[in-house]
Each structure stands twice: as C-alpha cells, then as structure tokens.
N, C-alpha and C positions, 0 to 999 in steps of 0.2 A: 473468374473474380476479381477484382480492382485490387492492380498490383501494390497499393500501402495496404489492403488486407490478407492478399497472400504473405505479406511479411511479416505481419502482426499473427498470422497465421502459425507462421515458421520460427516463433520466439525470435526475431530479431530486436523488436522495439513494438512499444501502443504503434497504433494506427497513425496518430499522430507525427510522434517522430518518427514514424517509416516514411509518411511524406516528406516532412524535410530531409531526410536523408538521400530520397530520391529529389529532390529538387535540386540538391545539391550537387547532382549527378555520381554519387557514389553508388548508384546501380545498373548494373548491364543485362538486356534480355538478348541470348544469343550472341555476346560481343559485341551489344551496341547501345550506349549509352541511356536511358531514358529518364526523363522528368519530369513525365505526366504520370501522377499518381491513380489516376484511375484507366489505366493502358491495363487490358486484360491480362494475364499470367495464370498459366496451370503447371501442373504437375510435370507435364512434357516439357515444359519451355526449361532451359538454361538460366537461370536465374538466382544473380552475384551480387555480394556487396562488398565492396571494396577485394572483389577478385573469389571471396569468397562464396562457395555455393549455398544456396537455400533450398533445404526442401522441407515442406509441411512434415510437422511430426504429430504423433498423437499427444490431444490439449492432456496435461495433468495442472493441475493445484491442490499446493501443499498446505497444512495449516502446522506452522512451527511456535513454539511456546521460546521465545528468546531470552537468554538470559540475557542481565547486566555484561557489559563489556564486548558483547558481541555487533558489530558494525552492521548495517541495516544497506550495504551495497551487494553489489555479483562479484566481485572483486575488491578485495582489500590488500593497497598498494605499501603497507605497514607491515605489521609485526600481528596486529588484532587478529581474531579469526571475524569471519564474514558470514552471514544468514544461508549465504548457499553451499558454504564447507558441512552444514549440520544436515544435510537431506540427503537420502540416500537416492539418487535419479541420475539414469543418462541424460535425461534432458537439460537442457538449454534454459535453464530456471532463472527468473531474475525477481527479485522484492517486489510487492506490490505496495507502493507507499514504504513509508517510515515509521519506524522508532527509533529514538534517538538512543545514542549509546548508552547512559546512563539509564535505561528506561527496560520494562521483561513485559512479557506478553505475547499475545498473538500478534501473529504477523504472516502473510499467506506472500507461497513461492508460487508462481507459476509459470507457463509460456504459451499462456493468451491471452499476448496483448492485443486483443480488444475489452476483455471483461477488467483489466489488470487498470485499462483507460476508464472504464462504467465503475468500477471501484471506486479509483481519486479522484474524479474531475467531480469540482462543488455542485455543478450543475443537478447531481443525480443526489446528493445528501443522504450517503450511507451512513448511517448512525453508526459512531466512535465512542467503547463505554470502557472508561478508566479507573479501578480502584488507588485512590492515592490516600498517603499517608502524611498529613503534614506535621510541621515542624513544631506548627501548637493551635491548640482548640482553634479552629473558626468563628466567629460571632455568627447570629442566626442571618443578621443583617447583610454579613459577606456570603450566604451563601447567597440570599436574595439577590445581591449584585451578579453572581456568578451563573445565577438562571435568568437574569433579564440582559446579560450583556455589559461587558468593564470596556472602557479603552485601550486600546493595545498602542504600539507607534505606528504599525501598517493596519489601524482603521477600528472600528469597533466590533465585539464581536456578536454570532449572532445567539440569540435564547440557547441557552439551556437545559438541561434536565440532571438536577443535584440532588441528590441524595445523601443525608446523615447517617455512618453504616456504625461511626464508634465518638469515641470521644474526640481526637485528631486523624480520623478518616472521612473521604467521603467518596461516592460512586458517583462520577458523573458522566454526560452524556453530549459528544457534540456533533455538529453534521458538518463541521468544515474542517481544515486540515493543512492548518498554516503550522510555520516550523515551528517547533517546543510549544505549540501553541497553548494545552494545557497547563504549561509550568509557568508561561507568562500573563495565564491567568489568575494562575494564584499569587504571582507577583504582584498583580496587579491591585491585589484586596491586602499588602501591605504581610505575605504568608511566604511560606517557601513549601518544596516537596522534597521529604524526605524518601520516598518510595513510589514509583509509579508502574502500575501493572496495566495493557490491553488487555480484559477478560470477556469482549465480546466486537465483532464487528459485524454489524445491519444483524440476520436471522442466525448467525455461527456463534457457537462460545467455545472459549476456550475448554472449560468443564474438565477432566481430571489429567488433561494432556502437563507432563511433570518439565522442569525448566531444562531444556536442550532436547528436549523428544517431541519429534515430528509426525505427522501421518498426511498417508494424500485422501484428499475428500472422494466423497463417494458421490454419485452423480448427482441424486437427489438433493444435495448439501450446495452443489456448480449450481443446480437450478435455481434454486431460494437464493441464492448470490445476484443472480439473473434476475429475480424477481425484486428482491433488496434496491436494483440497482438500475429501475425501470421508473422515465420518467411520470 
C-alpha cells in the first residue's frame, strides 16, 4: 500500500498528517529517507518515523464518555487527565476530533487514521449532536437563528437541527467541527452554556455509557461510521 496509508494504518497519524511527516523527511524505509507519500510500503519493509519502527496493528475504535475536566489529547503535558488515560487498550490510540475540557460526552479514540480523517473532515459532514443546558430560556426566534446559521468571527455557520427539550435545554446537531462551535453559537444569540454533552456522532449514540466509561466498538458499528462518512 502507499506509504501515507501504511503510516495511517500503523496508528501514526491521519493520512493527511502522515503525508506531511513524509514530506518533512522524517520517514525512512530500510534506512533511506523517503519523501514521496505514494511510495509503496508493506509489512516486510523497515518503515520508521523519527527512528521508531512502524508496524500495522489491528484496527481499534473505542467510544468514551468523557467527563468534564478531561482533555481531548493523546498526551497531557500538565496534571489534567487525558482521554487516552481512560481507555484500557495496548494500542496507540488517538482522539478522533475534540471535546473542549469543560464539555462531556461521546468521543472516539482509534488507531485507524483513515477513518479518523473521514469522520473529522468537513467535506464528509458527519453529524454531531449535543445536549445543551443554557444560562436562560431561549426565545423561539433565537432557536430559529441557530437553525438558519449565525455569524461568528470565522464566518457564518451552516444550518443546524435544533430541538427544545426543556425550558432552558436544547438539542443541537451540526455538521461542522469548528473550535468550541456550539458554545460560540450560543453566545451569538446572547446566551451562555452551563452544560454541554455530545450524545451522538453519526449513527453512533452514547446510550447508557457512564461518565469515564469506555467500550470498544463492534465491527458493525465501525461499518456504519464508514457509511456515515461516505461522500
């Protein structure tokens, strides 16, 4: 297979990030630096990134109910716990996208860089659904603004699905992945977020998974995620 795909399958990074590693001269095959992401590579080749051997490992996808206060990174340089600390796996797992530290709910961890890229890339538009408790009850006109799109400093948001679930609670589904997007959308209607929990990603639901609990996805669930991220 192509070298970039080989690195993605080895859990090094997404295919796009792997291409950048290769072009930066950080990848060798048999001791020789390779800068072409399309170069063929296989299990019999001595492929290394920054001198560390890369071998394909079985694909794993885990779902975690991230508690507030846990960071969505592979390694946390400070004292806060990272999502990778909460999954019992020997594989080199990386978070698929992010939930900000104050938010909770569904986040995936995987060593399948190709699937991770498909889920995160805006072109595939995988829906992400959040339950949000607001600082004050929103007016119907405010919910319509969220549905139609609001103006943020990095441009207008795409239409969203919004459902009122309580006096000060809503459920919102978006197909973008901007930094702290839901919180910024709420601020754009002059309100604030007290609690934010992701409850669904594509066809995958958080269900009864308790805060801090994780489970490995079954093959059928992974297959549906590929379908969710089909063009």
